[in-house]
C-alpha positions in Angstrom: 8.5 56.1 11.8 6.7 57.7 8.8 4.6 59.9 11.0 7.6 61.0 12.9 9.5 61.8 9.7 6.6 63.8 8.2 5.7 65.7 11.4 9.4 66.7 12.0 9.9 67.8 8.4 6.6 69.7 8.0 6.9 71.6 11.3 10.6 72.4 10.8 10.1 73.3 7.2 7.2 75.6 7.8 9.2 77.4 10.6 12.4 77.7 8.6 10.4 78.8 5.5 8.7 81.5 7.4 12.1 82.7 8.7 13.5 82.7 5.2 10.4 84.5 3.8 10.6 87.3 6.4 14.4 87.8 5.8 13.8 87.8 2.0 11.0 90.4 2.3 13.3 92.6 4.4 16.6 92.2 2.6 16.3 90.4 -0.7 13.1 91.5 -2.3 13.9 95.3 -2.2 17.0 94.5 -4.3 15.0 92.4 -6.7 12.3 95.1 -7.2 15.1 97.6 -7.7 16.6 95.5 -10.5 13.2 95.2 -12.1 13.2 99.0 -12.6 16.4 98.6 -14.6 15.0 95.7 -16.6 11.9 97.7 -17.4 13.8 100.8 -18.4 12.5 103.0 -15.6 16.1 103.4 -14.4 19.2 103.3 -16.6 22.7 102.5 -15.4 25.3 105.0 -16.6 22.6 106.9 -18.6 23.8 109.7 -20.8 22.8 113.1 -19.6 20.2 115.1 -21.5 21.6 117.5 -24.1 20.0 120.9 -23.8 21.7 123.2 -26.2 19.6 126.2 -25.4 20.0 126.2 -21.6 22.6 128.4 -20.0 25.6 126.8 -18.2 23.9 126.7 -14.8 20.7 125.1 -16.1 22.8 122.6 -18.1 24.8 121.6 -15.0 21.6 121.2 -13.0 19.9 119.0 -15.6 23.1 117.0 -15.9 23.1 116.3 -12.2 19.4 115.5 -12.2 19.7 113.0 -15.1 22.7 111.2 -13.5 20.9 111.1 -10.2 17.8 109.4 -11.8 20.0 107.1 -13.8 22.0 105.8 -10.9 19.4 105.9 -8.1 20.8 103.7 -5.4 17.8 103.7 -3.1 14.5 104.2 -5.0 11.2 104.0 -3.2 10.0 100.4 -3.6 6.6 101.0 -2.0 5.0 99.2 0.8 3.8 95.6 1.3 1.8 94.0 -1.4 -0.4 91.4 0.4 -1.0 89.3 -2.7 2.6 89.2 -3.9 4.2 89.0 -0.5 1.7 86.4 0.8 2.4 84.2 -2.1 6.2 84.6 -1.5 5.7 83.5 2.1 3.7 80.5 1.0 6.2 79.5 -1.6 9.1 79.8 0.8 7.3 77.6 3.3 6.6 74.9 0.7 10.2 75.0 -0.6 11.7 74.6 2.9 9.1 71.9 3.8 10.5 70.0 0.8 14.0 70.6 1.9 13.1 69.4 5.4 11.7 66.1 4.0 15.0 65.5 2.3 17.0 66.4 5.4 14.9 64.2 7.7 15.2 61.3 5.2 19.0 61.8 5.3 19.0 61.9 9.1 16.9 58.7 9.3 19.3 57.0 6.9 22.3 58.1 9.0 20.7 56.7 12.2 19.8 53.4 10.4 23.5 53.1 9.6 24.4 53.5 13.2 25.2 57.2 13.4 23.4 58.9 16.3 22.0 62.4 15.4 21.5 64.8 18.2 19.8 68.2 18.3 23.2 69.9 18.8 24.4 68.4 15.5 21.5 70.2 13.7 23.8 73.1 13.0 26.2 70.9 11.0 23.3 69.3 9.1 21.9 72.7 8.3 25.3 74.0 7.1 25.7 70.9 5.0 22.3 71.4 3.4 23.2 75.0 2.6 26.5 74.1 1.1 25.0 71.4 -1.1 21.9 73.3 -2.3 23.0 76.9 -2.4 26.7 77.6 -1.9 28.1 74.9 -4.2 25.8 75.8 -7.1 26.4 79.5 -6.5 30.1 78.9 -7.1 29.3 78.4 -10.8 25.9 80.1 -11.1 25.5 83.0 -8.7 21.9 84.1 -7.8 20.7 86.2 -10.7 18.6 89.3 -11.0 16.1 90.1 -13.6 17.7 91.5 -16.8 21.0 89.8 -16.3 22.5 87.8 -19.2 22.1 84.0 -18.7 22.6 80.8 -20.6 19.8 78.5 -21.7 17.6 77.7 -18.7 17.4 74.0 -19.3 21.2 73.7 -19.3 21.4 75.7 -16.1 18.8 73.5 -14.4 20.6 70.3 -15.4 23.9 71.7 -14.1 22.3 72.9 -10.9 20.6 69.6 -10.2 23.8 67.6 -10.9 25.8 70.0 -8.7 23.4 69.6 -5.8 23.3 65.8 -6.1 27.1 65.4 -6.4 27.7 67.9 -3.6 25.3 66.1 -1.3 26.9 62.7 -1.9 30.4 64.2 -1.5 29.4 65.7 1.9 27.9 62.4 3.0 31.1 60.6 2.1 33.2 63.2 3.9 31.1 63.1 7.0 30.6 59.3 7.4 33.6 58.0 5.4 36.3 56.3 7.4 39.3 56.4 5.0 40.7 58.0 1.9 39.0 55.3 -0.1 35.8 57.3 0.5 37.2 60.8 1.0 39.1 60.9 -2.2 36.0 60.1 -4.4 34.1 62.7 -2.4 36.6 65.4 -3.4 36.3 64.4 -7.0 32.5 64.4 -6.9 32.4 67.8 -5.3 34.8 69.3 -7.9 33.4 67.6 -11.0 30.6 70.0 -11.9 32.9 72.9 -11.5 35.6 71.3 -13.6 33.0 70.7 -16.3 31.9 74.3 -15.9 28.5 75.9 -15.4 26.7 77.1 -18.6 27.2 80.8 -19.1 26.1 83.2 -21.9 28.3 83.9 -24.8 28.1 87.7 -24.1 27.7 89.6 -20.9 25.0 92.1 -21.5 22.1 93.5 -19.6 20.9 96.7 -17.9 21.4 95.6 -14.3 24.2 97.3 -12.4 26.9 94.9 -11.2 26.8 96.5 -7.8 23.1 95.5 -7.5 23.9 92.0 -8.7 26.6 91.6 -6.1 24.4 92.8 -3.3 21.6 90.5 -4.4 23.9 87.4 -4.5 25.4 88.2 -1.1 22.0 88.7 0.6 20.4 85.7 -1.1 23.2 83.5 0.2 23.2 85.1 3.6 19.4 84.5 4.0 19.9 80.9 2.7 22.6 80.2 5.4 20.4 81.5 8.2 17.3 79.6 7.0 19.3 76.3 6.5 20.9 76.6 10.0 17.4 77.2 11.4 16.1 74.2 9.4 18.9 71.9 10.7 18.4 72.9 14.3 14.6 72.6 14.2 14.7 69.3 12.3 17.1 67.6 14.5 15.4 68.9 17.7 12.0 67.6 16.6 13.5 64.3 15.4 15.3 63.8 18.7 12.2 64.6 20.8 10.2 62.1 18.7 12.8 59.4 19.4 12.6 60.1 23.1 
């Protein structure tokens, strides 16, 4: 039982982590590196144009356009692959999703011990449930953040995030396996509770990062998370079902 649990989780987690890492390198990391240029001051959002009093009108207009172009560069050159940085990103992603897979396989094993058969085709639902609990529900209060964005105290955010993940997971379990409103009603309360309490936010919204870039980052991060979690659910339940057979 233990070897089956570990093998299913590690193989599925490594594969899903690799998928997530490749998608992050292609879609998420460029936005992250772009934001770091604003955080470091290399780019400035809505920068004021340079004031050249001694230029003629044509030169002033040219300098004005150049300054605004540099300030609001939408697609700067982010360079090529960095083997050290990107290799560590891939390794970290694999380790994270291996941990997620262990939790997912443990939940699947618990469901089977309670008499609920889990098939490979149900892996999609398990993956979506994991995505909702771990990424979508927390993002409803604390969206994925870029460098340079205003944020509340990190300890408070971590506590809220962990509580949201735990309560969302329990709520999804009760909704999936509950048989009456005696279980569904508490599930709704548990799912809503962290959002009714409210996520910790900064007192003032400041920072150099353009909101357009922040929105793009949040959307891509959640999109990659959904794909990775669906892959994790399908792979985990497939390997688990084969081990049972």
